[in-house]
C-alpha positions, 0 to 999 in steps of 0.5 A: 499680674494675677492672671500670669501667676494663675497661668504659671500655676496651671502649667506647673500642675499640668507638668506634675500630672504629666510627669506622674503618668508613665509614658506608654511603651513603644508600639502601644496605641492610646486605646491600650494605654490603660493596661500599661499604667502600673508602676509596679507590675505588668499584667498580661492583658488577656491573662491578668493572672500572669504578672511580669516585671516592667523590665520585661516589657519590650525586651525582645522575649515573648513572656505573655501568652497573648504577646502583650508584653512585646508591643514594640518588637517582633518577638511575639509575631509568630505566637501560636497556641502551641507556644511555650512560656516561662509562666506557671503551667496552666492550660487555660491561657488565652493565646490570641494576640491581644494587640492589633499590631505595632502602633505608629503615631504618624503625626501629620497623617492618620495613626495606624497599626503595622503587623508585628512581623514588619517591625525591624524587618529592614523595610520601610512600611510607609503605607501603614507607618509613614513616620518610620517608627517601625524600623526604630532599631535600624536593622541593616543600617536602614533608616526610615525618614518621617514622610507623614507630612507629604503622605498626609497631604496627598492622602487628605487631597485624595480623601477630599476627592473621595468625599466629594465623589461619595457625596455625588454618588449618594445624591445620585442614589437618592435620585434613583430611589425617587425615580423607582418610587415614581415608576412603581407608583405609575405601575400601580396606577396602570394596574388600577386602570387595567382593572377598571378596563377589564371590568368594563370589558366584562360588562360590554361582553354581557351586554353584547351577548344579550344584544346578539341574542335579541337581534338573532331572535328578532331576525328569525321572527321577521316576515317578508312584507312589502312597503305598500299594498299587495301580495308576494308578487308586488314585493318581488317586483319591487325587489327585482326592480331595485336589483335591475336598476343597480345592474344598469347603473354598474353597466353604465359605469363599466362602459365609461371606464372601457371608453376611457381605456380605449382612448388611452390605448389609442393615444399611446399607439399614436405616440409609438407609431409616430416614434417609429416613423420619425426615429433615426435608425442610424443612431446606435441606441439599443434601448430605442431599437428594442422599443421600436421592435416591440412596437412592430411586433405589437402592431403586427399581432393586432387584428384588422379594424373592428370599428363596425363591431364596436359600433354595434356593441355600443348600439346594443349597450345604448338600448340596454342602459335605457331606464325601464318604463312604459315605452321601453323595457319592463313596465314595473308599475303593472307588477307593483300595482298588482292587486292579487290577493294571497294569504299574506296580504289578507293577513296584513289587511286583517291586522289593519282592522284591529286596535294598535295594542292588539295588533302589536301583541298579535305581531309579537306572538306571531314572531315568537311562534315563528322563532319557536318553529324554526328552533324546533326544525318545524319551519325552515329558516330561509336565512340560514344561508347567511346572516343579516347585517344586524346580526353580523354587526352584533356578532362583531361587537361581541368579538371586539369586546372579547378581544378587548377583555383578553388584551386587558387581562393580559396587560393586568397579569403582566403589570401585577407580575412586574409589581411583585418582582424584587428590585433590591433594597428601596426597590432601587433597581427598578430605575436601572432595569434595561440600562446597560454599561460596558468595559473594553477589555482588549480582545473583548467588550463586556456588557452588563444590562441591569437585571437583563443579561451579560454579554461578551462581544468579540471586537473583531467579529462583533459577535456576541456570546451570552454570559447569562440572564438575571435570575436573582439577588444574593449576598456574598462575603468579600475580603479584598484590599481597597485600592487607593482610587476606591474602585474596589469591593473592600471587605464585608458583605456585598450585594451580588446579581446572579446571571445564569443560563448563558450560551453553552460552553464547548465541553463545559457548562452553560455560561454564568456570571456573578456580578458583585457590586461596590460603591462608585460615583457612576455605573462602571465595570471595574473588572471581569475575570473567568473564575473557572471555566465559563463561570465569570466574576464581574466587579461593578461600581454603582451609586446604588451601593453608596448608602450612608447610615442616616439614609438607610434609616430614612429608607427603612421608615418609608421616608422616600416619597414623591 
């Protein structure tokens, strides 16, 4: 019973407090209610020096310079600095509208404001004022029913879809940021590897240059010396024997190939001869007739049998291809064992009487002296007509090392440039670079490749016209009404991609495209317009632009890590 009494007292007290506070005038929003609480006078919001009677509120006559005395009518809708008022003369009045518009409570939906020009204009403005309160006077017998229940229900449904799409878009954006971080880290690793490879290539070049110099010096100092005792005749005999044996072996191989070719030709001639004899001339096949005619022409052009000449050639070849020895050909042993002394052989034998250290020292000094004489033109370089295999290999190794160095240097330069390239906030466009999206716009298909190019493709001819290549990022200010589906730019500062230097426009400039970005669940081209001749404007939605404040703060503090 005591609890019921307490509740009753609270209800009475609340009612008294509520009753003591004056109700807000029509059209006043809760954030401006404090200016209308006085029970004595009303002071204009932006010009408090101007005081009015309460009866002057919403009397359909504009008394305040800022229009705050007419929150529920359209009397001050066309307020300008040139307007006159029934107030003391003062040139310092603030004539800017103090209120954003006529306040609609819209119970069951979102409250909002409608422009003063729409108040009692005979039109139901349900988009901003779903409860119809803006047409309270019923001008022209217009009655705007309260549709906030159904409008609010539909709005909440769409709002839920928008929130879901926004959640998906923000998730996708985070994935793109992580992908961009990964790509940048991989690129940094490639730069490190290329630096190491470049340094290693420089070392190989220095080593190869030193090796080539040493090999050339060593080759110039070489003196021809046979493997066994004897002078120059013995050396030349050994070299000639090796060369003659090489030619003999090659001749045997060529003879074998010739015999194989003759056997195959004989077999083919036998087949064609049989074909000519056995074929049916009454069978009307032009291909067969041409083949027979061709064989007849070939056979008619062959000389008489040359079997005897071939047999004679084979006998000669049998003799030529026999190995040299005491009974046939050259007796190489007589020449290789020639003990004739000459200056070189005497020199070789002279070294044999010396201790090994002294012998090596003399040999090296002779080689060095030979190199000096060749380099100064005193002694002819008998190898000037061609370099040895060792020198050729050393030179090839040096050229390979230089080619590798140039490739590594080119890769490193390209990787550094890529690393320094701007890819927008959070480096996020690095993850989109090279990917393309399209929009079918009737006669044409428009293609946007992120940080690449924009293209207009004719659907009939499938020919493409370049609308520009990416050159830079920009920030542009837009002021557009956002569609109900959310696929639009809205109002505020937006990121834009500038594409320039497209195909030349006939009797006009080079084509260019300004790509303005908005928030969307997926990458999609919303609209393409030709703002002026060959200057295009493309509105594009992408998860890249769907940033919430918390994510933005994390990104600024480097929280995106793999």
